[in-house]
C-alpha positions in Angstrom: 59.3 48.8 -51.8 63.0 48.8 -50.8 63.8 48.6 -47.1 65.9 51.7 -47.5 63.2 53.8 -49.3 61.7 56.7 -47.5 58.8 58.8 -48.9 59.5 62.5 -49.7 57.2 65.4 -50.2 58.8 68.7 -51.5 55.7 70.6 -50.5 56.2 70.1 -46.8 60.0 69.6 -46.6 60.7 73.3 -45.7 58.2 73.2 -42.8 59.5 69.9 -41.2 61.7 70.3 -38.2 64.2 67.7 -36.9 62.1 65.3 -35.0 64.3 62.3 -34.6 64.3 61.3 -30.9 67.6 61.4 -29.1 68.9 57.9 -28.2 69.9 57.0 -24.6 73.0 55.2 -25.7 75.3 55.1 -28.7 75.4 52.3 -31.3 78.7 51.1 -30.0 77.2 50.7 -26.6 74.5 48.6 -28.1 76.9 46.3 -29.9 79.1 45.9 -26.8 75.9 44.9 -24.8 75.1 42.5 -27.7 78.5 40.9 -27.5 78.2 40.6 -23.7 74.8 38.9 -24.2 76.4 36.5 -26.7 79.2 35.7 -24.3 76.7 35.0 -21.5 74.8 32.4 -23.4 76.1 29.5 -25.5 74.5 27.2 -28.1 75.2 23.5 -27.8 78.2 22.4 -29.9 76.2 19.7 -31.7 72.7 21.2 -31.6 70.8 21.3 -34.8 69.9 25.0 -34.7 67.8 25.9 -37.7 68.7 29.2 -39.2 66.2 31.8 -38.0 67.5 34.2 -40.7 65.3 34.1 -43.8 66.9 32.5 -46.9 66.8 35.9 -48.7 68.8 37.5 -46.0 71.7 35.1 -46.3 71.4 34.6 -50.0 73.9 35.8 -52.5 74.6 39.6 -52.6 72.9 39.8 -56.0 69.7 38.3 -54.8 69.7 40.6 -51.7 70.3 43.7 -53.8 67.7 42.7 -56.3 64.8 42.3 -53.9 65.6 44.1 -50.7 62.0 45.2 -50.3 60.8 41.6 -49.9 63.3 40.6 -47.2 61.5 38.9 -44.3 63.1 37.9 -41.0 61.7 35.1 -38.9 61.6 35.7 -35.1 65.0 35.6 -33.5 66.1 32.1 -32.3 65.8 31.7 -28.6 69.0 32.0 -26.7 70.0 28.5 -25.6 72.2 27.9 -22.6 74.6 25.0 -22.9 73.9 22.4 -20.2 76.6 19.8 -19.8 75.5 16.2 -20.3 76.6 13.2 -18.2 77.3 9.8 -19.5 73.7 8.6 -18.9 74.4 5.1 -20.1 76.7 4.4 -17.1 74.2 5.6 -14.5 71.8 3.5 -12.4 68.1 4.0 -12.5 68.3 5.8 -9.1 70.9 8.1 -10.4 69.0 8.8 -13.6 65.9 9.8 -11.7 67.9 12.0 -9.4 69.5 13.7 -12.5 66.1 14.3 -14.1 64.8 15.8 -10.9 67.8 18.1 -10.7 67.4 19.3 -14.3 63.7 20.1 -13.9 64.4 22.0 -10.7 67.5 24.0 -11.8 67.1 24.5 -15.6 64.5 26.0 -18.0 62.1 23.4 -19.1 62.7 24.3 -22.8 66.5 23.8 -22.4 66.5 20.2 -21.2 64.6 18.5 -23.9 67.5 16.5 -25.3 68.7 15.6 -21.8 65.3 14.3 -20.9 65.0 12.3 -24.1 68.4 10.6 -23.6 67.6 9.9 -19.9 64.2 8.4 -21.0 65.8 6.3 -23.6 68.4 4.8 -21.2 66.2 4.3 -18.2 63.3 2.8 -20.3 65.9 0.4 -21.7 66.9 -0.6 -18.2 63.3 -1.1 -17.1 62.6 -3.2 -20.3 65.7 -5.4 -19.4 64.5 -5.7 -15.8 61.0 -6.7 -17.0 62.4 -9.3 -19.4 64.5 -10.8 -16.6 61.5 -10.9 -14.2 59.4 -12.5 -17.0 62.1 -15.1 -17.6 62.3 -15.9 -13.9 58.5 -16.1 -13.7 58.3 -18.6 -16.6 61.2 -20.6 -15.3 59.3 -21.1 -12.0 56.4 -22.5 -13.9 54.2 -19.4 -14.2 51.8 -18.8 -17.0 52.6 -15.8 -19.2 49.0 -14.5 -19.0 49.4 -14.2 -15.2 52.7 -12.2 -15.4 52.6 -8.8 -13.9 55.5 -6.4 -13.5 55.8 -3.6 -10.9 58.7 -1.5 -10.0 58.7 1.3 -7.4 61.4 3.0 -9.3 59.3 2.9 -12.5 56.5 4.6 -10.6 59.0 7.2 -9.2 60.4 7.9 -12.7 56.9 8.3 -14.2 56.0 10.9 -11.5 59.2 12.9 -12.3 58.6 12.7 -16.0 55.0 13.8 -15.7 56.2 16.8 -13.7 58.5 17.7 -16.6 55.8 17.1 -19.2 53.3 19.2 -17.2 55.8 22.1 -16.8 56.6 22.0 -20.5 52.9 22.1 -21.4 52.4 25.0 -18.9 55.3 26.8 -20.6 53.9 26.5 -24.1 50.5 27.4 -22.9 51.9 30.6 -21.3 53.9 31.2 -24.5 50.8 30.8 -26.6 48.9 33.3 -24.5 51.8 35.7 -24.5 52.2 35.5 -28.2 48.5 36.0 -28.8 48.6 39.1 -26.5 51.6 40.4 -28.4 49.7 39.8 -31.6 46.8 41.8 -30.4 49.2 44.6 -29.3 51.0 44.7 -32.7 47.7 44.7 -34.5 46.7 47.6 -32.3 49.9 49.4 -33.2 49.2 48.9 -36.9 45.8 50.5 -36.4 47.5 53.4 -34.7 49.9 53.8 -37.7 46.9 53.8 -40.0 45.2 56.5 -37.9 48.3 58.8 -38.1 47.5 59.4 -41.7 44.4 61.3 -40.7 46.4 63.6 -38.3 48.7 65.1 -40.9 48.1 68.8 -41.5 50.4 71.8 -41.1 54.1 71.8 -40.1 53.3 71.7 -36.5 51.0 68.7 -36.9 53.6 67.0 -39.0 56.1 67.3 -36.1 53.6 66.1 -33.6 52.5 63.2 -35.8 56.1 62.1 -36.5 56.9 62.0 -32.8 53.8 59.9 -32.3 55.1 57.6 -35.1 58.5 57.3 -33.4 56.8 56.4 -30.1 54.7 53.7 -32.0 57.9 52.3 -33.5 59.5 52.0 -30.0 56.5 50.2 -28.7 56.5 48.0 -31.8 60.2 47.0 -31.2 59.4 46.1 -27.6 56.1 44.3 -28.3 57.6 40.7 -28.2 57.1 37.5 -30.2 53.9 36.5 -31.9 52.7 33.1 -33.3 55.0 32.0 -36.1 52.2 31.3 -38.5 51.1 35.0 -38.3 54.6 36.5 -38.4 55.0 37.4 -42.0 51.5 38.5 -42.5 51.6 40.9 -39.5 55.1 42.3 -40.4 54.1 42.9 -44.1 50.9 44.6 -42.9 52.9 46.8 -40.5 55.5 47.8 -43.1 52.8 48.5 -45.7 51.2 51.1 -43.5 54.6 52.5 -42.4 55.5 53.0 -46.1 52.1 54.5 -46.7 52.7 56.9 -43.8 56.1 57.9 -45.2 54.6 58.5 -48.6 52.1 60.9 -47.0 54.6 62.5 -44.7 57.2 63.5 -47.3 59.9 64.2 -44.8 62.0 67.3 -45.0 65.1 66.6 -47.2 67.6 67.8 -44.5 66.0 65.8 -41.8 65.8 62.8 -44.2 69.4 63.0 -45.1 70.4 63.2 -41.4 68.2 60.3 -40.5 69.6 58.2 -43.4 73.2 59.1 -42.3 72.5 58.0 -38.7 71.1 54.7 -39.9 74.0 54.3 -42.3 76.5 54.8 -39.4 74.7 52.3 -37.3 74.5 49.7 -40.0 78.2 50.2 -40.8 78.9 49.4 -37.2 76.8 46.2 -37.5 78.8 45.3 -40.6 82.1 45.9 -38.7 80.9 43.7 -35.9 79.7 41.0 -38.3 83.2 41.0 -40.0 84.9 40.7 -36.6 82.7 37.7 -35.8 84.1 36.0 -38.9 87.4 35.6 -36.9 85.6 34.3 -33.8 86.8 30.7 -33.1 83.6 29.7 -31.4 81.3 29.3 -34.4 78.2 28.8 -32.3 78.8 32.0 -30.4 79.4 33.9 -33.6 76.2 32.5 -35.2 74.1 33.3 -32.2 75.4 36.9 -32.1 74.9 37.2 -35.9 71.2 36.4 -35.4 71.0 39.3 -32.9 72.8 41.6 -35.4 70.2 40.7 -38.1 67.4 41.5 -35.7 68.8 44.9 -35.0 69.4 45.5 -38.7 65.8 44.7 -39.5 63.8 45.8 -36.5 65.8 48.6 -34.7 67.5 50.5 -37.5 65.7 52.4 -40.2 66.5 52.8 -43.9 69.5 54.5 -45.6 69.9 56.5 -48.7 69.2 54.5 -51.8 72.7 54.9 -53.2 74.2 53.1 -50.2 71.4 50.5 -49.7 72.7 47.8 -52.0 76.4 48.3 -51.1 76.0 48.0 -47.3 73.6 45.1 -47.7 76.1 43.3 -49.9 78.8 43.8 -47.3 76.6 42.6 -44.5 75.5 39.6 -46.5 79.1 38.7 -47.3 80.0 38.8 -43.6 76.9 36.7 -42.9 77.8 34.2 -45.5 81.3 33.8 -44.1 79.9 32.9 -40.7 77.3 30.6 -42.2 80.0 28.8 -44.3 82.2 28.3 -41.2 79.2 27.0 -39.3 78.2 24.7 -42.1 81.8 23.4 -42.2 81.8 22.6 -38.5 78.3 21.0 -38.9 79.8 18.7 -41.6 82.5 17.7 -39.2 79.9 16.9 -36.5 77.8 15.0 -39.0 80.9 12.9 -40.0 81.2 11.9 -36.4 77.5 11.0 -36.4 78.0 8.8 -39.5 80.8 7.0 -37.7 78.6 6.6 -34.7 75.9 5.2 -36.9 78.3 2.6 -38.3 79.3 1.6 -34.8 75.7 1.2 -33.7 74.8 -0.8 -36.8 77.7 -3.1 -36.1 76.6 -3.5 -32.4 73.0 -4.3 -33.6 74.4 -6.9 -36.0 76.3 -8.5 -33.2 73.2 -8.6 -31.0 71.3 -10.2 -33.9 74.1 -12.8 -34.3 73.8 -13.7 -30.6 70.1 -13.8 -30.9 70.2 -16.2 -33.9 72.6 -18.6 -32.2 71.0 -21.7 -30.8 70.7 -21.9 -27.0 71.7 -25.2 -25.6 72.0 -24.8 -21.9 71.3 -22.5 -18.9 75.1 -21.6 -18.8 75.1 -20.6 -22.5 72.0 -18.4 -21.8 73.9 -16.6 -19.0 76.9 -16.2 -21.2 74.8 -14.7 -23.9 73.0 -12.4 -21.5 76.4 -11.0 -20.3 77.5 -10.5 -23.9 74.2 -8.7 -24.9 74.4 -6.5 -21.8 78.0 -5.5 -22.8 76.8 -4.7 -26.3 73.9 -2.6 -24.9 76.3 -0.5 -22.9 78.5 0.0 -26.0 75.4 1.1 -28.0 74.4 3.8 -25.4 78.0 5.1 -25.3 78.4 5.2 -29.0 77.0 8.8 -29.3 74.5 10.5 -31.6 73.7 9.4 -35.1 72.3 11.5 -38.0 68.8 12.7 -37.1 67.2 11.0 -40.2 68.7 7.7 -39.0 67.9 8.0 -35.3 64.5 6.5 -35.3 65.4 3.6 -37.5 68.5 2.8 -35.5 66.7 2.8 -32.3 63.9 0.6 -33.7 66.5 -1.8 -35.1 68.3 -1.9 -31.7 65.0 -2.6 -29.8 64.1 -5.3 -32.4 67.4 -7.0 -31.9 67.2 -7.0 -28.1 63.6 -8.1 -28.3 64.5 -11.0 -30.6 67.2 -12.2 -28.1 64.7 -11.9 -25.2 62.2 -13.9 -27.1 64.8 -16.6 -27.9 65.9 -16.7 -24.2 62.3 -16.9 -22.9 61.5 -19.6 -25.5 64.4 -21.6 -24.2 63.2 -21.4 -20.6 59.7 -22.2 -21.7 60.9 -25.4 -23.4 63.0 -26.2 -20.3 59.9 -25.9 -18.1 58.3 -29.2 -19.4 61.7 -31.0 -19.0 61.9 -29.7 -15.5 58.4 -31.0 -14.7 59.5 -34.4 -16.1 62.5 -34.3 -13.8 60.3 -33.4 -10.9 58.2 -36.5 -11.5 61.4 -38.6 -11.6 62.6 -37.2 -8.3 59.2 -37.6 -6.7 59.4 -41.3 -7.6 62.8 -41.5 -5.9 61.3 -39.8 -2.9 58.6 -42.4 -2.8 61.1 -45.3 -2.9 63.2 -43.7 -0.1 60.2 -43.2 2.1 59.0 -46.8 1.5 62.4 -48.2 2.6 63.5 -45.8 5.3 62.0 -48.1 8.1 62.9 -51.4 6.5 64.6 -54.0 8.9 66.6 -55.4 5.9 69.5 -53.0 6.6 71.7 -54.7 4.1 69.3 -54.7 1.2 68.0 -51.2 2.0 71.5 -49.9 2.0 71.9 -51.0 -1.6 68.6 -49.4 -2.5 69.6 -46.1 -0.9 72.9 -46.0 -2.6 71.2 -46.7 -6.0 68.5 -44.0 -5.7 71.1 -41.4 -4.5 73.1 -42.1 -7.6 70.0 -41.8 -9.7 69.1 -38.5 -8.0 72.4 -37.0 -9.2 71.6 -38.0 -12.8 68.2 -36.2 -12.9 68.4 -32.6 -14.2 66.9 -29.4 -12.8 63.3 -29.1 -11.5 61.1 -26.0 -11.2 62.7 -23.6 -8.7 59.6 -23.3 -6.6 59.6 -27.2 -6.1 63.3 -27.7 -5.8 63.8 -27.1 -2.1 60.6 -29.0 -1.2 61.4 -32.2 -3.1 65.0 -32.2 -2.0 64.0 -31.9 1.7 61.6 -34.8 1.4 64.3 -37.0 -0.2 67.0 -35.9 2.2 64.8 -36.5 5.3 63.9 -40.0 4.1 67.6 -41.0 3.4 68.8 -39.4 6.7 66.1 -41.3 8.6 67.5 -44.6 7.3 71.1 -43.8 7.8 70.4 -42.6 11.3 68.9 -46.0 12.0 71.9 -47.6 10.4 74.2 -45.6 12.7 72.2 -46.7 15.7 72.3 -50.3 14.7 76.1 -50.1 14.1 76.5 -48.6 17.5 74.6 -51.5 19.1 76.5 -54.0 17.0 79.8 -52.4 18.0 79.1 -53.1 21.6 78.4 -56.8 20.9 81.4 -57.1 18.6 83.7 -55.8 21.2 82.4 -58.4 23.6 83.0 -61.1 20.9 86.5 -59.9 20.5 87.2 -60.3 24.2 85.8 -63.8 24.1 87.9 -64.8 21.1 90.9 -63.3 22.7 90.3 -65.4 25.8 89.7 -68.5 23.7 92.8 -68.0 21.7 94.8 -67.7 24.9 93.3 -71.0 26.0 94.3 -72.6 22.7 97.8 -71.3 23.0 98.2 -73.0 26.4 96.7 -76.3 25.2 99.1 -79.3 24.7 98.3 -82.2 22.6 98.2 -85.6 24.3 99.5 -87.6 21.3 96.3 -89.4 20.9 95.4 -88.5 17.3 91.6 -89.0 17.5 91.2 -87.2 20.9 93.5 -84.3 19.9 91.7 -83.8 16.6 88.4 -83.7 18.4 89.8 -81.1 20.8 91.0 -78.9 17.8 87.6 -79.2 16.1 85.9 -78.2 19.4 88.1 -75.1 19.6 87.1 -74.3 16.0 83.4 -74.7 16.7 83.6 -72.5 19.8 85.5 -69.8 17.7 82.8 -69.9 15.0 80.0 -69.7 17.6 81.3 -66.5 19.2 80.4 -64.3 16.2 81.7 -61.1 14.5 84.3 -58.8 16.0 85.0 -55.1 15.2 86.3 -54.5 11.7 89.4 -52.9 13.0 90.2 -56.1 14.9 89.3 -58.7 12.3 93.0 -59.8 12.1 92.4 -61.9 15.2 91.0 -64.6 12.9 94.3 -64.9 11.1 96.1 -65.0 14.5 93.8 -67.9 15.5 94.6 -69.8 12.3 98.3 -69.4 13.1 97.7 -70.9 16.6 95.8 -73.8 15.0 98.8 -74.4 12.7 100.9 -75.0 15.8 98.4 -77.6 17.1 98.2 -79.4 13.8 101.9 -79.7 13.7 101.8 -81.6 16.9 99.3 -84.1 15.4 100.2 -87.1 13.4 97.7 -86.1 10.7 97.7 -85.9 6.9 98.8 -82.5 5.6 95.8 -82.3 3.3 93.3 -83.2 6.1 94.8 -80.5 8.3 94.7 -78.0 5.5 91.0 -78.7 4.8 90.1 -78.5 8.5 91.7 -75.1 8.8 90.1 -74.0 5.5 86.7 -75.0 6.6 87.1 -72.8 9.6 88.3 -69.9 7.4 85.3 -70.3 5.1 82.9 -70.4 8.0 84.4 -67.1 9.2 84.0 -65.6 5.8 80.3 -66.7 5.6 79.6 -64.9 8.9 81.3 -61.7 7.8 79.7 -58.4 6.6 80.9 -58.8 3.0 78.5 -61.0 1.0 80.9 -61.0 -1.9 83.7 -62.6 0.2 82.5 -66.2 -0.5 82.1 -65.4 -4.2 85.6 -63.9 -4.4 87.0 -66.9 -2.7 85.3 -69.3 -5.1 86.6 -67.3 -8.0 90.1 -67.4 -6.5 90.1 -71.2 -6.1 88.8 -71.8 -9.6 91.6 -69.6 -10.9 94.2 -71.6 -8.8 92.7 -74.9 -10.1 93.1 -73.7 -13.7 96.6 -72.5 -13.1 97.6 -75.8 -11.5 96.1 -77.8 -14.3 98.0 -75.7 -16.8 101.3 -76.3 -14.9 100.7 -80.1 -14.9 100.0 -80.0 -18.6 103.1 -78.0 -19.2 105.3 -80.4 -17.2 103.8 -83.4 -18.9 104.5 -81.9 -22.3 108.1 -81.2 -21.2 108.5 -85.0 -20.6 108.1 -85.5 -24.3 111.5 -84.0 -24.8 113.1 -86.7 -22.7 111.8 -89.8 -24.6 115.3 -91.2 -25.2 116.6 -90.3 -21.7 116.7 -92.8 -18.9 114.0 -92.5 -16.2 116.7 -92.1 -13.5 118.0 -89.0 -15.1 118.0 -86.2 -12.5 116.1 -83.8 -14.7 113.4 -86.4 -15.5 113.2 -87.3 -11.8 112.7 -83.6 -10.9 109.9 -83.2 -13.5 108.1 -86.2 -12.1 108.3 -84.8 -8.6 106.9 -81.4 -9.7 104.0 -83.2 -11.5 103.2 -85.2 -8.3 103.4 -82.0 -6.2 101.1 -80.1 -8.5 98.6 -82.9 -8.5 98.5 -82.9 -4.7 97.9 -79.2 -4.8 95.2 -79.7 -7.4 93.5 -82.2 -5.1 93.6 -79.7 -2.2 92.2 -76.9 -4.3 89.4 -79.2 -5.7 88.5 -80.2 -2.1 88.3 -76.6 -1.0 86.0 -75.8 -4.0 83.7 -78.6 -2.9 83.6 -77.3 0.6 82.7 -73.8 -0.6 79.9 -75.2 -2.8 78.7 -77.3 0.1 78.7 -74.3 2.4 76.9 -72.1 -0.2 74.2 -74.8 -0.7 73.8 -75.2 3.1 73.4 -71.4 3.6 70.9 -71.2 0.7 68.9 -74.1 2.1 68.9 -72.4 5.5 67.7 -69.1 4.0 64.9 -70.9 2.1 63.8 -72.7 5.2 63.9 -69.5 7.2 61.9 -67.7 4.5 59.4 -70.6 4.4 59.0 -70.5 8.1 58.5 -66.7 8.1 55.9 -67.0 5.3 54.1 -69.8 7.3 54.1 -67.5 10.4 52.7 -64.6 8.4 50.0 -66.8 6.9 49.1 -68.0 10.3 49.0 -64.4 11.5 46.8 -63.4 8.6 44.4 -66.3 9.2 44.2 -65.3 12.8 43.4 -61.7 11.8 40.7 -62.8 9.4 39.2 -65.0 12.1 39.1 -62.1 14.5 37.6 -59.9 11.8 34.8 -62.4 11.1 34.2 -62.8 14.8 
């Protein structure tokens, strides 16, 4: 049955009075109020608002005209207030929790679903990242993965706020369900009342009374509220079936019917006029939302019109509707193009994260660099914007898979490093053992070499587990410091004696300076040797004043000049003194360096002699008294004398080294004999 069709009964039309109730406000007033309501509320620009107008109502004019009696209208879409969104990806966890609390407190629970979902996505990603970092640190410290537990007070706080939102949402839908069921019961009751009206029809007076009751039922029906969506079409079809049946029986008076049709036509023409004005509205979402309200008024609040006008006005209304829908579809396409670009951006970011995850990790520094890179990519991902709804779940899953792969690669690296760190720990513990074994040694010189060596070895050993690092380093440092503190103390004690030795040598050198040779070669030579023996017997002087030995040798040179003694003999006597001083010095390598130097001089001198002798071959036919030949012979003789001196010095060094070695062996043997005797005594005491 057409929506514009009204039943007519010629038998009762002359008895029917005008019974249409007077309205409290004009149709223009209603449309102005409707526009005000549309201005007061706004749909989100990028919201995917499903059309609440049935397909037949926005179909082509031909379809609408062909089957107007089957037109069905779904419940009007809820008015959605636009709530501005923040850049959640840039907020901290604390700020996100605060924002969620604010939304729950100040906004309708049904209006913040997208906000809550975005906040949940961002904050859960931050918690996942924090958990992965905590897990990596736990494994790096040597923990077992099965013992890992993660707890965050902020996670607990967020869960409490989210549960509050979820409970409020459940309570809202529970109330909505109860309200819709109550509305359903009321509408079914109204249908029963319409059915009962058929039994009240009688004379003209009863027709007027019954029709007024019918109008009152219509008013109550329009104000009854929403019902469950799955019962919507069934209830509305049932209602209109009985309304049509009532009109068939009522057979309204023709004059009244025509007036009623005209009033409805005027109202619908105003709706068409408003719908056409909305076609020029720049805010497409606002126009679409108001259009939904116009369709609700057309269907639910305004009755039918004369059949000759029905198709025409419906075509005009559908044309205005189609224009708004086309504009909205065009804008939606623009939005979807942006979403497609966002999808490309996010896919590129995911590919970059996968590339980082696939790259081999070679060091702790490279891990840190990759973490920074992935973190920057994560921030770009969250800032990239929405993607098409059909791709949203797959994109998010791919993003999580990429970040999970990187975290697994990172954790695997640290797990492999853990065994290496324990191996390093064993090496450092061995060095600690060596340091503790030598820290109280009386062999200061030998222990110093050991300490330097193990300190160099320590630097070569890699990282150890963090929980053991401070402990093993403290043990090693304490043992080394203990030895070096002893070394400092011994140096302080030695410094005091060395200063005393310097004073003695200074006094002896002054005595030598004042000594005059008697001219008796043997006696004077004995005196010089006595001075040398006394000098050697005094001992070491402070390092900063070691030049006193050179000053003493210069004084001896003055005494030797006063003697009638062979130059070679004097040189060897002075050299023996010098070697003795070197032997008593702190540098064990001094004697070895001196021996190397003398051997080098011997080789050089021999080479000079060979060269000079070869040069004589050029003078075979020259007389021996030739000045050049004479000069060459003199140089050869001088170099041979020098070679003799250098050779004698080398023998003295060898002799000194042999004597020192023998003395050390005798001292070691004596010490061993003493220790054996002590051990035998201890054993005897033990047996006793």
